[in-house]
GUDREN-378707 format. One record per residue (C-alpha): residue number from 1; residue in one letter; chain; x, y, z. Coordinates in nm, 4 decimals, padded with zeros to 6 digits. Each point is the difference from the previous one (the first is absolute). Example, Ala and Ser with C-alpha at 12.3 -4.5 7.8 and 13.67 -1.06 7.14 Angstrom:
BEGIN
     n   res   chain         c1         c2         c3
     1     A       A    01.2300   -00.4500    00.7800
     2     S       A    00.1370    00.3440   -00.0660
This chain:
BEGIN
     n   res   chain         c1         c2         c3
     1     M       A    00.0364   -00.0460    00.0462
     2     D       A    00.2641    00.2503   -00.0605
     3     S       A   -00.0603    00.1635   -00.3152
     4     E       A   -00.3424    00.0871    00.0423
     5     V       A    00.1238    00.1703    00.2865
     6     R       A    00.2511    00.1773   -00.2110
     7     A       A   -00.2749    00.0758   -00.2647
     8     L       A   -00.2412    00.1488    00.2083
     9     S       A    00.2747    00.1999    00.2245
    10     T       A    00.0683    00.1606   -00.3666
    11     G       A   -00.3865    00.0418   -00.0550
    12     M       A    00.0095    00.1997    00.2888
    13     R       A    00.2634    00.2873    00.0240
    14     D       A   -00.2629    00.2429   -00.1693
    15     P       A   -00.3201   -00.0473    00.2786
    16     L       A   -00.2323    00.2353   -00.2552
    17     H       A    00.0237   -00.2093   -00.2979
    18     P       A    00.0800   -00.3682    00.1254
    19     T       A    00.0743   -00.2484   -00.2584
    20     F       A    00.0492   -00.3398    00.1762
    21     C       A   -00.2754   -00.2745    00.0086
    22     A       A   -00.2169    00.0357    00.3067
    23     A       A   -00.1018   -00.3947   -00.0315
    24     C       A    00.4204   -00.0891    00.0098
    25     L       A   -00.0129    00.2567    00.3357
    26     H       A   -00.3276   -00.2114    00.1370
    27     C       A    00.2170   -00.3191   -00.0882
    28     V       A    00.2530    00.1555    00.1982
    29     F       A   -00.2051    00.1466    00.2747
    30     L       A   -00.2002   -00.3831    00.0699
    31     Y       A    00.3911   -00.0896    00.0559
    32     V       A    00.0335    00.2739    00.2423
    33     K       A   -00.2478   -00.1115    00.2116
    34     G       A    00.0102   -00.3203    00.0052
    35     E       A    00.0546   -00.2198    00.2781
    36     G       A    00.2662   -00.2592    00.0832
    37     P       A    00.4079    00.0010    00.0138
    38     S       A    00.0180    00.0852   -00.4062
    39     H       A   -00.2172    00.2771   -00.0020
    40     R       A    00.1733    00.1552    00.3129
    41     A       A    00.3545   -00.0753   -00.1995
    42     F       A   -00.1608    00.1934   -00.2842
    43     L       A   -00.0797    00.2825    00.1613
    44     R       A    00.3488    00.0111    00.1704
    45     E       A    00.1370   -00.0121   -00.3427
    46     L       A   -00.1810    00.3246   -00.1305
    47     R       A    00.0810    00.2216    00.2690
    48     A       A    00.3384   -00.1078    00.0493
    49     N       A    00.0747   -00.0083   -00.4676
    50     H       A   -00.2753    00.2010   -00.1540
    51     H       A    00.0009    00.3822    00.1657
    52     D       A   -00.1320    00.0956   -00.2865
    53     F       A   -00.3059   -00.1800   -00.0520
    54     W       A   -00.0848    00.1113    00.3107
    55     R       A    00.0930    00.3630   -00.0332
    56     G       A   -00.2064   -00.0499   -00.3363
    57     I       A   -00.2969   -00.1258    00.2263
    58     M       A    00.0592    00.2672    00.2860
    59     Y       A   -00.0267    00.3127   -00.3068
    60     F       A   -00.2997   -00.2053   -00.1303
    61     L       A   -00.1962    00.0626    00.3242
    62     T       A    00.1461    00.3824    00.1212
    63     V       A    00.0620    00.2444   -00.2906
    64     R       A   -00.2949    00.2148    00.0067
    65     R       A   -00.2186   -00.0656   -00.3231
    66     T       A   -00.2843    00.2469   -00.1462
    67     A       A   -00.3493   -00.1237   -00.1320
    68     K       A    00.1909   -00.0633   -00.3380
    69     S       A    00.2788   -00.1459    00.0802
    70     R       A   -00.2322   -00.2531    00.1929
    71     E       A   -00.1692   -00.0830   -00.3586
    72     A       A    00.2832   -00.0140   -00.1802
    73     A       A    00.1503   -00.2307    00.2440
    74     L       A   -00.2811   -00.2192   -00.0293
    75     D       A    00.0082    00.0127   -00.3659
    76     L       A    00.3555   -00.1375    00.0006
    77     L       A   -00.0078   -00.2240    00.2204
    78     V       A   -00.3067   -00.1960   -00.1630
    79     S       A    00.2507    00.0310   -00.3418
    80     G       A    00.3120   -00.1399    00.1790
    81     V       A   -00.2299   -00.2938    00.1025
    82     G       A   -00.0919   -00.0874   -00.3771
    83     A       A    00.3784    00.0519   -00.1079
    84     C       A    00.1339   -00.2474    00.2581
    85     Q       A    00.0829   -00.3066   -00.2385
    86     S       A    00.0381   -00.2323    00.3197
    87     R       A   -00.2350   -00.2882   -00.0726
    88     S       A    00.1119   -00.1682    00.3177
    89     K       A   -00.3217   -00.2098    00.2271
    90     A       A    00.0298    00.2581    00.3151
    91     H       A    00.0268    00.2635   -00.2758
    92     I       A   -00.3567   -00.1090   -00.1905
    93     D       A   -00.1303   -00.0411    00.3690
    94     A       A    00.1471    00.4029    00.1424
    95     V       A   -00.1535    00.1502   -00.3340
    96     R       A   -00.3426   -00.1837    00.0461
    97     T       A    00.0043    00.1033    00.3743
    98     L       A    00.0554    00.4007   -00.0301
    99     A       A   -00.2615   -00.0366   -00.3552
   100     E       A   -00.2306   -00.1155    00.2692
   101     G       A    00.0778    00.3058    00.2751
   102     D       A   -00.1611    00.3736   -00.0335
   103     H       A    00.2795    00.1777   -00.0494
   104     L       A    00.3610   -00.0728   -00.1185
   105     L       A    00.1554    00.3435    00.1295
   106     Y       A   -00.1905   -00.1360    00.3197
   107     M       A    00.1314   -00.3533   -00.0200
   108     V       A    00.3377    00.1343   -00.0755
   109     V       A    00.0650    00.1820    00.3199
   110     N       A   -00.1670   -00.1863    00.2048
   111     M       A    00.2722   -00.2956   -00.0987
   112     C       A    00.2675    00.3147    00.0304
   113     F       A   -00.1028    00.0270    00.3644
   114     N       A   -00.0297   -00.3206    00.1180
   115     M       A    00.3432   -00.1124   -00.1650
   116     A       A    00.1963    00.3058    00.1898
   117     D       A   -00.2344   -00.1503    00.2932
   118     A       A    00.1749   -00.2810   -00.0319
   119     C       A    00.3390    00.1094    00.0775
   120     L       A   -00.0549    00.1766    00.3193
   121     A       A   -00.2774   -00.3085    00.1529
   122     Q       A    00.3827   -00.1855   -00.0873
   123     S       A    00.1218    00.2911    00.1288
   124     E       A   -00.1857   -00.0637    00.3557
   125     F       A   -00.2834    00.2452    00.1206
   126     K       A    00.2266    00.1184    00.3370
   127     A       A    00.3426    00.0640   -00.2458
   128     V       A   -00.2596    00.2139   -00.1738
   129     K       A   -00.1692    00.1909    00.3111
   130     A       A    00.3288    00.0850    00.0839
   131     R       A    00.0991    00.0647   -00.3631
   132     K       A    00.3335   -00.2207   -00.0305
   133     F       A    00.0616   -00.0334   -00.4079
   134     S       A    00.2002   -00.2881   -00.0694
   135     T       A    00.3755    00.0694   -00.0240
   136     H       A    00.0722   -00.3162   -00.1383
   137     G       A   -00.0809    00.0727   -00.3703
   138     L       A   -00.3802   -00.1094   -00.0178
   139     W       A   -00.2336    00.3028   -00.1183
   140     P       A   -00.1017    00.1561    00.1821
   141     T       A    00.2932    00.1842    00.1465
   142     S       A   -00.1247    00.3168    00.1118
   143     A       A   -00.3013    00.2425   -00.0742
   144     D       A    00.1496    00.1306   -00.3102
   145     D       A   -00.1078   -00.3307   -00.0923
   146     L       A   -00.3875    00.0173    00.0001
   147     L       A    00.0110    00.3333   -00.0667
   148     P       A    00.1178    00.1141   -00.3557
   149     A       A   -00.2002    00.2290   -00.0698
   150     G       A    00.0811    00.2076    00.3621
   151     A       A   -00.1988   -00.0172    00.2802
   152     E       A   -00.2463    00.3061   -00.1490
   153     D       A   -00.1275   -00.1679   -00.3076
   154     S       A    00.0268   -00.3431    00.1751
   155     L       A   -00.2087    00.0540    00.2321
   156     S       A   -00.2637    00.1709   -00.2071
   157     S       A   -00.0450   -00.3287   -00.2613
   158     F       A   -00.0481   -00.2319    00.3410
   159     L       A   -00.2728    00.2004    00.0573
   160     H       A   -00.1069    00.0304   -00.3849
   161     W       A   -00.0168   -00.4031   -00.0076
   162     F       A   -00.1296   -00.0659    00.4091
   163     L       A   -00.3031    00.2649   -00.1248
   164     V       A   -00.0818   -00.1728   -00.3184
   165     R       A    00.0457   -00.3212    00.1325
   166     P       A   -00.1987   -00.2049    00.2764
   167     D       A    00.3060   -00.2651    00.0642
   168     S       A    00.1124   -00.1179    00.3180
   169     S       A    00.3345   -00.1493   -00.2243
   170     I       A    00.0669    00.3923   -00.0397
   171     Q       A   -00.1083    00.1512    00.3050
   172     T       A    00.2804   -00.2703    00.1784
   173     S       A    00.2161    00.0658   -00.2393
   174     F       A   -00.0097    00.4212    00.0446
   175     R       A    00.0296   -00.0916    00.4150
   176     D       A    00.2708   -00.1579   -00.1031
   177     I       A    00.1899    00.2402   -00.1995
   178     Y       A   -00.0990    00.2799    00.2112
   179     L       A    00.1363   -00.1476    00.3364
   180     A       A    00.3124   -00.0758   -00.1833
   181     C       A    00.0703    00.3385   -00.1507
   182     R       A   -00.1891    00.1977    00.2912
   183     P       A    00.2403    00.2563    00.0213
   184     Q       A   -00.0505    00.1162   -00.3724
   185     L       A   -00.3716   -00.0909   -00.0354
   186     E       A   -00.1529    00.1395    00.3364
   187     P       A    00.0301    00.3695   -00.1353
   188     F       A   -00.1792   -00.0085   -00.2594
   189     L       A   -00.2376   -00.1464    00.1147
   190     M       A   -00.0870    00.2136    00.3119
   191     M       A   -00.0618    00.2487   -00.2412
   192     D       A   -00.3481    00.1109   -00.0348
   193     G       A   -00.1017   -00.1227   -00.3446
   194     N       A    00.1954   -00.2696   -00.0095
   195     R       A   -00.1261   -00.0949    00.4335
   196     R       A   -00.3468    00.0650   -00.1940
   197     I       A   -00.0004   -00.2543   -00.2701
   198     F       A    00.1476   -00.2233    00.2688
   199     V       A   -00.2467   -00.0370    00.2373
   200     Q       A   -00.3074    00.0392   -00.2150
   201     T       A    00.1351   -00.2977   -00.1673
   202     I       A    00.0614   -00.1750    00.2620
   203     A       A   -00.4260    00.1160    00.1371
   204     K       A   -00.1074   -00.0434   -00.3690
   205     H       A    00.1026   -00.3435   -00.0420
   206     I       A   -00.1019   -00.1317    00.4006
   207     R       A   -00.2981    00.0469   -00.0607
   208     A       A   -00.0530   -00.1408   -00.2606
   209     S       A    00.1231   -00.2839    00.0397
   210     A       A   -00.2089    00.0884    00.3801
   211     D       A   -00.2810   -00.0282   -00.2286
   212     W       A    00.0566   -00.3146   -00.1993
   213     L       A    00.0438   -00.2151    00.3497
   214     E       A   -00.2985    00.1519    00.1506
   215     R       A   -00.2385   -00.0530   -00.3209
   216     T       A    00.1282   -00.3700   -00.1000
   217     P       A   -00.0652   -00.3255    00.1725
   218     P       A    00.2881   -00.1405    00.1038
   219     S       A   -00.0741   -00.3177   -00.2178
   220     K       A   -00.0019    00.2401   -00.2696
   221     R       A    00.3597    00.1459    00.0944
   222     F       A    00.3594   -00.1174   -00.1827
   223     T       A    00.1283   -00.3179    00.1190
   224     N       A    00.2898   -00.0030   -00.0845
   225     L       A    00.3323    00.2719    00.0425
   226     N       A   -00.0876    00.3056   -00.3318
   227     I       A    00.1589    00.3497    00.0719
   228     F       A   -00.3506    00.1519   -00.1043
   229     D       A   -00.1011   -00.1721    00.3643
   230     P       A   -00.1778    00.2468    00.1934
   231     A       A    00.0886   -00.1424    00.3162
   232     M       A    00.3648   -00.0182   -00.1513
   233     L       A   -00.0464    00.3204   -00.1002
   234     I       A   -00.1120    00.1829    00.3838
   235     T       A    00.2561   -00.2217    00.2120
   236     S       A    00.3279    00.1654   -00.3159
   237     L       A   -00.1690    00.3195    00.0701
   238     T       A    00.0561   -00.0144    00.3155
   239     G       A    00.3301   -00.0720    00.0792
   240     L       A    00.0994    00.2695   -00.2853
   241     L       A   -00.2140    00.3122    00.2109
   242     Q       A    00.1327   -00.1063    00.3294
   243     F       A    00.3732   -00.0726   -00.1519
   244     A       A   -00.0504    00.3567   -00.1952
   245     M       A   -00.1507    00.1906    00.3218
   246     F       A    00.2488   -00.1710    00.2436
   247     D       A    00.3008    00.2655    00.0332
   248     P       A    00.3537   -00.2065    00.0159
   249     D       A    00.1507    00.3292    00.1994
   250     S       A   -00.2593    00.0071    00.3161
   251     T       A    00.0551   -00.1070    00.3120
   252     S       A   -00.3795   -00.0402    00.0939
   253     S       A   -00.1693   -00.0892   -00.3740
   254     H       A   -00.2067   -00.2572    00.1856
   255     I       A   -00.1446    00.1811    00.2384
   256     P       A   -00.3247    00.1742   -00.0946
   257     R       A   -00.0310    00.3298    00.0363
   258     L       A   -00.3381    00.1343    00.0297
   259     G       A   -00.0834    00.3589   -00.2322
   260     V       A    00.2890    00.0141   -00.1533
   261     P       A   -00.0214   -00.0420   -00.4017
   262     H       A    00.2355   -00.3072   -00.1382
   263     R       A    00.2385    00.2096   -00.2449
   264     L       A   -00.1007   -00.2218   -00.2489
   265     V       A   -00.3559   -00.0378    00.0449
   266     G       A   -00.0773    00.3155    00.1410
   267     G       A   -00.3729    00.1499   -00.1515
   268     M       A   -00.0542   -00.3216   -00.1720
   269     E       A   -00.1130   -00.2454    00.2544
   270     E       A   -00.3992    00.0050   -00.0497
   271     S       A    00.0678   -00.2087   -00.3321
   272     L       A    00.2288   -00.2078    00.1671
   273     I       A   -00.1734   -00.0849    00.2822
   274     A       A   -00.3281   -00.1151   -00.1755
   275     G       A    00.1896   -00.2308   -00.2430
   276     F       A    00.1716   -00.1433    00.2974
   277     G       A   -00.2564    00.0309    00.2738
   278     K       A   -00.2221   -00.1911   -00.2840
   279     A       A    00.2854   -00.3115   -00.0206
   280     Y       A    00.0726   -00.0595    00.3630
   281     A       A   -00.3946   -00.0799    00.0321
   282     L       A    00.0678   -00.2323   -00.2735
   283     F       A    00.2752   -00.1987    00.1329
   284     E       A   -00.0093   -00.2847    00.2406
   285     D       A    00.2962    00.0437    00.2993
   286     G       A    00.3281   -00.0177   -00.1064
   287     V       A    00.2855    00.1243   -00.0783
   288     E       A   -00.1915    00.1785   -00.3208
   289     K       A   -00.2023    00.1643    00.1952
   290     S       A    00.2676    00.1084    00.2667
   291     Q       A    00.2270    00.1343   -00.2305
   292     I       A   -00.3816    00.2237   -00.1255
   293     A       A   -00.0508    00.0930    00.3509
   294     D       A    00.3758    00.1911    00.0225
   295     V       A   -00.0664    00.1988   -00.3337
   296     L       A   -00.3519    00.0817    00.1736
   297     T       A    00.1648    00.0829    00.2777
   298     T       A    00.2361    00.2316   -00.0685
   299     L       A   -00.2930    00.1720   -00.2707
   300     Y       A   -00.2563    00.0296    00.2919
   301     D       A    00.3047    00.1885    00.1418
   302     S       A    00.0509    00.2243   -00.2751
   303     R       A   -00.3463    00.0947    00.0337
   304     G       A    00.0228    00.0893    00.3519
   305     T       A   -00.3306   -00.2306    00.0257
   306     P       A    00.0004   -00.1324    00.3618
   307     P       A    00.0417   -00.3320    00.1461
   308     P       A   -00.3414   -00.0217    00.1144
   309     Q       A   -00.1402    00.1139   -00.3804
   310     R       A    00.1727   -00.2465   -00.1877
   311     P       A   -00.1881   -00.3754   -00.0906
   312     P       A    00.0349   -00.3409    00.2840
   313     G       A    00.3318   -00.1477   -00.0396
   314     L       A    00.1971    00.3224   -00.0702
   315     Q       A   -00.1687    00.2744    00.3060
   316     S       A    00.2995   -00.1084    00.2421
   317     P       A    00.2517    00.2843    00.0450
   318     F       A    00.3395   -00.2072   -00.1239
   319     A       A   -00.2011   -00.2016   -00.2506
   320     A       A    00.2812   -00.0353   -00.2185
   321     A       A    00.2254   -00.0517    00.2848
   322     Q       A   -00.2366   -00.2589    00.1210
   323     K       A    00.0337   -00.1931   -00.3290
   324     M       A    00.3971    00.0065   -00.0075
   325     L       A    00.0012   -00.0685    00.4030
   326     G       A   -00.2315   -00.2981   -00.0613
   327     S       A    00.2549   -00.1731   -00.1809
   328     A       A    00.3076    00.1051    00.2224
   329     G       A   -00.0335   -00.3537    00.1611
   330     D       A    00.0658   -00.1989   -00.3622
   331     M       A    00.2647    00.2885   -00.0078
   332     F       A    00.2890   -00.1265    00.1312
   333     Q       A   -00.0628   -00.3869   -00.1583
   334     R       A   -00.0271    00.1182   -00.3306
   335     E       A    00.3143    00.2383   -00.0069
   336     I       A    00.1912   -00.3619    00.1132
   337     R       A   -00.1334   -00.2064   -00.2363
   338     S       A    00.0303    00.2805   -00.2857
   339     R       A    00.3686   -00.0077    00.1030
   340     R       A    00.0697   -00.3256   -00.0324
   341     D       A   -00.1972   -00.0526   -00.2812
   342     S       A    00.0997    00.2936   -00.2094
   343     G       A    00.3394   -00.1412   -00.2235
   344     A       A    00.1338    00.2856    00.0578
   345     C       A    00.3299    00.1218    00.1974
   346     G       A   -00.0551    00.1288    00.3501
   347     A       A    00.2925    00.2456    00.0679
   348     A       A   -00.1757    00.3906    00.0327
   349     G       A    00.0691    00.1764   -00.4130
   350     C       A    00.0475   -00.3375   -00.1549
   351     T       A   -00.1435   -00.0446   -00.3022
   352     V       A    00.0385   -00.3449   -00.1158
   353     H       A   -00.2584   -00.2954   -00.0241
   354     E       A    00.0911   -00.3501   -00.0699
   355     R       A   -00.1436    00.0374   -00.3526
   356     D       A    00.1934    00.2662   -00.0973
   357     I       A    00.3290   -00.2956    00.1069
   358     G       A   -00.1499   -00.3156   -00.2067
   359     R       A    00.0428   -00.1225    00.3377
   360     R       A   -00.1818   -00.0528    00.4343
   361     L       A    00.1352    00.2435    00.2301
   362     Q       A    00.1866   -00.1511    00.3331
   363     R       A   -00.1831    00.0211    00.3229
   364     C       A    00.1001    00.1294    00.3309
   365     S       A    00.1457   -00.2606    00.1678
   366     G       A   -00.0826    00.0563    00.3587
   367     C       A   -00.4316    00.1526   -00.0980
   368     A       A   -00.0119   -00.1636   -00.3521
   369     V       A   -00.2417    00.2394   -00.0871
   370     L       A    00.2086    00.3371   -00.1391
   371     Q       A    00.1743   -00.0733   -00.3861
   372     Y       A    00.3476    00.1664   -00.1232
   373     C       A    00.0841    00.0177   -00.3321
   374     S       A    00.3620   -00.0188    00.1848
   375     R       A    00.2622   -00.0123    00.2577
   376     E       A    00.0855    00.3169   -00.0379
   377     C       A   -00.4169    00.1073    00.0428
   378     Q       A   -00.0628   -00.2381    00.2776
   379     R       A    00.2919    00.1434    00.2110
   380     R       A   -00.1203    00.3149   -00.0800
   381     D       A   -00.2926   -00.0485    00.1286
   382     W       A    00.0658   -00.1586    00.3232
   383     K       A    00.1674    00.2826    00.1347
   384     D       A   -00.2051    00.2415   -00.2229
   385     A       A    00.0987    00.3801    00.1588
   386     K       A   -00.4203    00.1137    00.0883
   387     N       A   -00.1644   -00.4140   -00.0121
   388     P       A    00.2558   -00.2729    00.0598
   389     H       A   -00.1253   -00.3122   -00.0802
   390     K       A    00.1437   -00.1408    00.2893
   391     E       A   -00.2328    00.1440    00.2442
   392     V       A   -00.3010   -00.1748   -00.1119
   393     C       A    00.1915   -00.3628   -00.1592
   394     A       A   -00.1361   -00.1976    00.3012
   395     R       A   -00.3079    00.1659    00.0709
   396     L       A   -00.0678   -00.0874   -00.3610
   397     K       A    00.0627   -00.3037    00.0221
   398     S       A   -00.2019   -00.1345    00.3235
   399     L       A   -00.2758    00.1504   -00.2056
   400     V       A    00.0963   -00.2344   -00.2735
   401     P       A   -00.2183   -00.3445    00.0946
   402     F       A   -00.3321    00.2158   -00.0016
   403     L       A    00.0159    00.1863   -00.3684
   404     D       A   -00.2345   -00.1681   -00.1401
   405     C       A   -00.2449   -00.0893    00.2713
   406     D       A   -00.3050    00.1858   -00.0268
   407     G       A   -00.0704    00.3941    00.1563
   408     D       A   -00.1382   -00.2266    00.3036
   409     G       A    00.3488   -00.1813    00.0226
   410     F       A    00.2419    00.2587   -00.0875
   411     A       A   -00.1153    00.1840    00.3238
   412     A       A   -00.0012   -00.2911    00.2253
   413     G       A    00.3164    00.0139   -00.1780
   414     L       A    00.0346    00.3218    00.1666
   415     D       A   -00.0941   -00.0989    00.3496
   416     E       A    00.2041   -00.2287    00.0328
   417     L       A    00.2787    00.1758   -00.0768
   418     H       A   -00.0671    00.2446    00.2265
   419     M       A    00.0609    00.2000   -00.2844
   420     T       A   -00.0382    00.4264    00.0994
   421     V       A   -00.2335    00.2461   -00.2398
   422     R       A    00.3798    00.2217   -00.0284
   423     E       A    00.1859   -00.3186   -00.0948
   424     R       A   -00.2739   -00.0618   -00.3065
   425     A       A    00.0233    00.3733   -00.0863
   426     A       A    00.4149   -00.0922    00.0316
   427     I       A   -00.0008   -00.3020   -00.2522
   428     H       A   -00.2705    00.2016   -00.2072
   429     V       A    00.2280    00.3063   -00.0386
   430     N       A    00.3779   -00.2125   -00.0341
   431     L       A   -00.1804   -00.1762   -00.2743
   432     V       A   -00.1341    00.2837   -00.2616
   433     N       A    00.2972    00.1630    00.1022
   434     G       A   -00.1897    00.2897    00.1519
   435     S       A   -00.1109    00.0743   -00.3615
   436     M       A   -00.3959    00.0443    00.1156
   437     R       A   -00.1921    00.2493   -00.2386
   438     G       A   -00.0337    00.3539    00.2395
   439     L       A    00.2859   -00.1314    00.2327
   440     Q       A    00.3294   -00.0110   -00.1619
   441     D       A    00.0599    00.3627    00.2036
   442     L       A    00.0196   -00.1420    00.2852
   443     S       A    00.2338   -00.1542    00.1928
   444     T       A   -00.0367   -00.3785    00.0635
   445     E       A   -00.0723    00.0574    00.3207
   446     E       A   -00.2510    00.1924   -00.0515
   447     Q       A   -00.1719   -00.1984   -00.3003
   448     I       A   -00.0164   -00.3388    00.2744
   449     E       A   -00.1605    00.2745    00.2177
   450     Q       A   -00.2837    00.0312   -00.2758
   451     I       A   -00.0434   -00.3213   -00.0919
   452     S       A   -00.0327   -00.1225    00.3947
   453     T       A   -00.2728    00.2484    00.0253
   454     I       A   -00.1861   -00.1186   -00.3260
   455     V       A    00.0419   -00.3886    00.1357
   456     K       A   -00.1226    00.1250    00.3616
   457     M       A   -00.2450    00.1702   -00.1463
   458     H       A   -00.1025   -00.2902   -00.1535
   459     E       A   -00.0408   -00.3186    00.2795
   460     F       A   -00.1653    00.3529    00.2165
   461     T       A   -00.2843   -00.0134   -00.2758
   462     R       A   -00.0268   -00.3648   -00.0845
   463     Q       A   -00.0529   -00.0265    00.4179
   464     E       A   -00.2978    00.2499   -00.0492
   465     G       A   -00.1271   -00.1621   -00.2807
   466     G       A   -00.2336    00.1451   -00.2641
   467     E       A    00.0478    00.3366   -00.1417
   468     M       A    00.1951    00.2978    00.1355
   469     G       A   -00.2064    00.2796    00.0990
   470     Q       A    00.1331    00.3602    00.0916
   471     S       A   -00.0607   -00.1310    00.4451
   472     V       A    00.2067   -00.2986   -00.0838
   473     L       A    00.3065    00.1865   -00.2523
   474     V       A   -00.0083    00.2291    00.2966
   475     E       A    00.0822   -00.2440    00.2432
   476     A       A    00.2819   -00.1716   -00.1709
   477     L       A    00.1875    00.2895   -00.1415
   478     R       A   -00.0100    00.0695    00.4374
   479     A       A    00.0997   -00.3238    00.0920
   480     L       A    00.2430   -00.0253   -00.2862
   481     G       A    00.1814    00.3642    00.1320
   482     L       A   -00.0913    00.2048   -00.2597
   483     S       A   -00.2236    00.2956    00.0435
   484     A       A   -00.4049    00.0112   -00.1759
């Protein structure tokens, strides 16, 4: 498939006048998105040896277009398929698939977004959020690789595709690219015209999806995963808005501030509340509903709606935090398991993953949780100036027998080990190398205190049972020695 990729790269050099075959691109797309070792190896080779191909993909997505140039691009894409000389079965099947689609340009855009996101997914979501690009020559190696047309034009193009295409895969790709390139894109997103387009587009897609779910009986809904499935659209839109609203430079980003307009959605809360409110009522309890509740709480706070005037389930004065606190008991167990199973080097600042080097990493012989790419990384992490592994290794080892238990079994293990809240918080801060969002600027001791408070609040509210009302919240804050 190497020759096909080179031909596609050539045909993408001018994104306003494409000469590539969309059916050939579809064949590559299917292989990039496939499952199994051979597909992962193919994607890795593409990322390592075909940077021109990825530049063409991103330039096609990010170049600023007019309505006339989009029509011209559509005509050229149709011509490119007709002129292609390939007669392979895969190509014929691809032509048939494209012919059955609704709009060839939009289908090509969808494939480009999906393939770019496959690269980010192979880099792991944590690395994307931390804006850690590959140091091994795997595309993308910088934000410039994802924004070849420049940040302003790229955001304008992303917003256009986001507006015209209610497609969960585009929304997820937009989210991941935004996270990876936030310093470059955020200043332009916060410009009044752009933020209005962004917020109004989310409100439009959320309301349409919620309306569809409301009027469609479960028996007639999608039975397979579908990029246009309204439930998937709502979930992806919720995630996109959550990450866009989060301020990485704020140490109080999770704390609701009643009556203080949010810098992204301030003045436009009504349409979002209408859509997310309907979605909240339609979803059953679970992670998705908790995420919607988190968004709604921020919107109500931004609008200045007092908690008693909000819908049932959102009337707690700290509803968004209550959702987080409700999962704080598993947070510790999940973090340790995640580190054990990640396949990533545990040393602070190292981005090596076992996929990058083609072999399994070596585990710490003490705790059997953390993995390292080299003896140098292990030695450096053992004596790290801020979060040395030697301080938590023995306690981590004692937790290993309980890691795969259910929540109650893990809690019983903590009790058996007499592990204090502060010890749990110290291990958590050590494992994430002090990189928790919103707490990065605090000292290690201050981070441990913050996490300890969250865990204590979780234990307090779990003992109280039910939703945390205002009097319970005040009592809890006082019990923790905090002002209320």
